[in-house]
C-alpha positions, -999 to 999 in steps of 0.1 A, spaced: -178 110 -51 -201 110 -22 -188 122 12 -201 87 26 -180 69 1 -149 91 9 -153 83 46 -156 45 38 -125 45 16 -105 66 41 -112 41 68 -103 12 43 -71 30 32 -59 37 67 -64 1 80 -53 -17 49 -21 2 43 -3 -12 71 -21 -44 77 -7 -70 51 -40 -72 29 -31 -46 1 -46 -10 4 -45 -6 -34 -64 -39 -39 -91 -27 -14 -94 6 -28 -98 -6 -63 -124 -31 -51 -145 -6 -32 -141 21 -61 -155 -6 -84 -184 -14 -59 -192 23 -57 -189 28 -94 -164 56 -91 -156 58 -128 -138 92 -129 -103 77 -134 -86 111 -126 -104 117 -94 -102 80 -84 -65 79 -88 -59 114 -71 -82 106 -43 -63 73 -37 -31 92 -36 -45 116 -10 -57 87 11 -19 75 9 -9 109 22 -32 105 52 -13 71 60 21 90 55 11 113 84 4 82 105 40 69 97 55 103 106 35 105 138 48 70 150 84 69 136 93 105 137 124 98 159 136 70 135 130 94 104 152 121 121 179 92 128 181 89 90 199 123 87 226 115 113 260 101 103 269 78 92 237 79 71 238 40 68 199 34 70 192 64 47 215 50 21 198 16 26 165 35 22 175 51 -11 188 17 -26 157 0 -15 135 26 -31 151 24 -66 132 -9 -77 99 7 -70 108 39 -88 118 20 -119 88 -2 -118 65 28 -112 80 45 -142 74 14 -165 38 11 -149 30 47 -161 49 43 -197 27 12 -204 -3 24 -186 -9 -8 -168 -35 7 -145 -60 5 -174 -54 -33 -175 -55 -41 -138 -83 -20 -131 -103 -25 -164 -126 -51 -177 -108 -80 -158 -102 -62 -125 -120 -88 -105 -98 -116 -118 -66 -96 -113 -75 -88 -77 -85 -123 -69 -51 -137 -83 -30 -110 -66 -49 -114 -33 -42 -152 -34 -5 -145 -40 -3 -122 -11 -21 -149 10 3 -175 0 35 -154 8 20 -145 42 14 -181 52 49 -193 39 67 -165 58 46 -175 90 58 -212 86 95 -201 79 96 -174 106 85 -197 134 108 -226 125 140 -205 122 167 -212 146 196 -193 129 205 -158 144 187 -127 129 205 -102 109 205 -63 112 196 -40 84 219 -45 56 220 -49 17 213 -84 20 180 -79 40 167 -45 27 172 -52 -11 147 -81 -10 123 -56 6 129 -30 -20 121 -57 -48 91 -67 -29 78 -31 -27 83 -28 -65 60 -58 -70 34 -42 -47 25 -17 -74 1 -43 -85 -34 -40 -69 -39 -69 -46 0 -75 -37 4 -58 -2 31 -33 2 36 -38 38 30 -75 37 55 -81 8 80 -60 24 78 -74 58 77 -109 44 108 -103 22 127 -88 51 117 -118 74 126 -143 49 159 -126 44 165 -132 82 163 -96 94 154 -89 129 116 -85 132 118 -49 148 140 -36 122 119 -50 95 88 -33 108 103 1 112 121 -1 78 90 -12 59 70 15 72 96 41 67 99 26 31 64 39 23 74 74 27 95 81 -6 71 61 -26 40 78 -15 56 114 -19 69 103 -53 35 90 -65 17 122 -51 41 146 -69 37 127 -102 -1 125 -101 -4 161 -91 18 173 -117 0 153 -144 -34 164 -131 -26 200 -129 -7 201 -164 -36 183 -182 -61 206 -165 -83 173 -157 -78 178 -120 -91 213 -120 -120 203 -141 -130 174 -118 -129 197 -88 -150 224 -105 -176 197 -115 -175 181 -79 -176 214 -62 -178 216 -23 -189 180 -19 -156 167 -37 -134 191 -16 -152 178 17 -148 143 6 -109 147 -1 -105 164 33 -124 137 53 -108 109 34 -75 122 44 -81 127 79 -99 93 85 -71 76 66 -44 92 90 -63 82 122 -70 47 110 -33 42 100 -22 50 134 -44 23 147 -33 -3 121 4 5 128 0 -2 164 -16 -35 155 9 -46 129 39 -38 152 25 -66 177 16 -90 148 51 -87 133 67 -97 166 48 -129 167 49 -135 129 12 -144 131 -1 -139 97 -23 -170 90 -56 -152 98 -47 -124 72 -40 -152 46 -74 -167 54 -89 -133 50 -73 -128 16 -84 -162 4 -121 -155 12 -117 -120 -4 -103 -136 -35 -133 -158 -38 -155 -128 -34 -136 -109 -61 -141 -139 -85 -179 -140 -77 -182 -102 -82 -163 -103 -115 -190 -125 -131 -220 -112 -111 -216 -74 -104 -186 -57 -122 -193 -68 -158 -230 -70 -156 
């Protein structure tokens, strides 16, 4: 991996993790465009970029994170329950090695379909949110469990984690401010869990060490720069998304994803498999 590629991927990850356009889909797309074929490094680098965005979440919501550990621990309990679906799906994803399918020969088609699904959900949510007249609900099982289920589906590249959880919470009738904070904080256990699993697997097999030995200082600098840029871009994206959620203005993201899906279809037949 070249340093130039790491900088671009770090910027993309930081911006798209919190904007409702799927960071995993964008990273998969650009790794395909850059012909990054080392699966172990590609996956580990993706996790490192997610750790960068985790820093951004902690920097913005550190007070809310500390509040999780104060009695009566209601929000912490809701967070644990909402994280379980993603954990279960993540385990199944690993067992059946679905990453080989979704990032394989038909990656362009899968990305296009999943981008279109995200676009449709965002557009529908905006229509519902702007027509709602009933009072909004606080964080509770009724509003957070749909967010947990949505986060589980977001393991698929092209399904936005932030977009799907925010839409699920909004459609469930939760307050926009609560949805935003909870959605971002929900990313913490998922990112930490993914990092721990991939780091353990890579070290146990020895493939991670071998990749770094082959990549040398260039790979080390790539990982470091990707992490830093992802964190900085993530800070910017969180600020933008907090304003977007208040207005429930998602249609431009929907349009962008539709155009991106068309591009993925075209790339599938003209670039990825040529």
